[in-house]
N, C-alpha and C positions, 0 to 999 in steps of 0.2 A: 475660479473655484477655490474654496478654502483648502488649506494644507491637509486637514483631516479627510476631506473628500478625495483629494489627490491620493492620499495614503490608502484609503479604502479601495479606490479604483486600481491602484497599483497592486495591492494584495489580492484583489479579486482576479486580476489578470494573471498573477502568478499561480493562484489556485487553479484557474482554468488551464494554464499551461501544464501543470502537473496532472490534471485530469486527462489531458490529451496524451501526455507522456505515458500515463498508466495504460491508456487504451492501446498505444503503440507497443508497449511492453507486453501486453496480452497477446499480441499477434505473433510474437516470437514464441511459438508454442511447440513443445515436444511431448507427445502423449506418453505418460508413464503410468498406465492403469487409469483409475478413475480420476486422478488429479494430474493435470498437465504441468510440465515444467515451463514456466514463463519468466519474463523479466519484471513482472509487476512488483515483486518484493523489493527489487533494487530501487524502483521508483518510489515506493513507500518509504524506504529508508531515506532517500534523498529529500522527499517532501518533509519528513520529520526533522532532518538535520538542517534544512535550509529555510523552512517556513515557520512562522509562529504557530503555536498549538491550534488555535481556532481555524487558521487558514489551511494548515495541514489536514485537519479534520474535514474542512469544507471541500478541499480538492478531491478527496477520495469519495465524499458523499456525492459530489457532482458526477463523478465517474459512475457510481452505482445508479444514480437516477437516470443518467443517459442510457445505460444498458437496460434498466427496468422499463423505460418507455419505448424501447424498440430500436434504439440506435445501436448498431453492431460494434460495440466496444469490448465485449468480452472475448475470451480466447476463441480463435478461429472465426473471427468476425461474426460472433453470435450475439444474441440479445434476448431480452424477455425476463419477466419476473420469475419464470421457472428456474433460472440460474441461481436466483437468490434463495429459493426454497429447495433446490435440488441437492445432490450429494456434495457439491463443492460450494454451496451457499454459505456455509459457515466461514470458509476462508474469505470469501468476498465481503461478507458482512463485518468481518473483523478489521478490514482495511482502514476505515476511518478512525476507529479507536486506536489501532496500532500506530498510525501516523501521529495522532494527537499525543499519545504517551511518549513516543520517541522524541517529539518536539519538546514536550514538557520536561522530560528527564535528561535531555542532552546536556543541560547546564551542569549536571552533576557528574556524568560519565557517559560519553557517547557510545562506547562499546556496550555498556550495561543497558543503556536506553534502547539500542538496537536489539539486544537480546530479549528485553522485556516485550518490545513490540512484536518480535518474531514469535515469542511465546504465546502472545494473545492470538495471533493468526493460527498457530499450530493447535492451540487448545480448542478454540471455537470450531476450526475446520475439522479437527479430529472428532469432536462431539457430534457434529451434524453428519459427517461421513459415517460414523459408527451407528447412528440411528438408521441411516439409509441402508447400510450393509447388514444391520442386525448383529454386528460383531465388532466390538470396540478394539479388540486385540488386532484383528485384521485391518481395521481402519488405521491403527497406529503404524502397522507394518507397511501399508501402501500409501498412506496419506501424510506421514511425517518422516519416517526413517530415510526414505530415498532422497529427501530434500535437504537434510541437515547440512551436508557438505557444500552443496550448491549455494544454499542460503548464507552459510558462513562466509563463503567467497563473495557473495553479493554485498554482505555487510562491510567487508574490508574494502571492496570497490567503492561503495557509497561513502565510507569514511575518507578515502583518498580524493574522490571527486568533490565532495562537499568542502574539504579543506582547500582544494584548488579554487573553487568558486568563491569561497569566503575571502580568500586572499585578494581576489580581483573585484568583487562586488560586495558591498555591504547591504544585504537585504534587510537587516534589522534597523538600518538607519531610517527606514520609512515606517517604523512602528507607529501605531496610533496612540 
């Protein structure tokens, strides 16, 4: 196999691993109203910090496709397209773009990259939740505010974990 084929296979394997980690993170779920607390955002930060932009995007797209076709990867082992168009669909649909932006922007400032990625998740999630609730102010109160502290902590955890991983494994050495 050529080096570029090896690189693509390696990156596809990494993207698949992060899709699996996102599914696992979804199962650590604490209901907080219409939007559950999960560890998915931690995995999105890690995908963004450790994978190249297109592979970070692909990892979360794989996750969404698996859930949409009926594999129970969403919170509480659920699945189906209904999750993508339901009250929490905006959060889910923002995941690939968030991971892409974190990965792309990390070269400038990792904390800012994480904040931008989180902002994308909050914004799209809040908009879709607001449409479903018919009240954008309530959507912000129940779909954004309760998560800010938890997600800031996840960002710091992801920074720490990604720094440790990068010291031990050079994932960018296999870029195409």
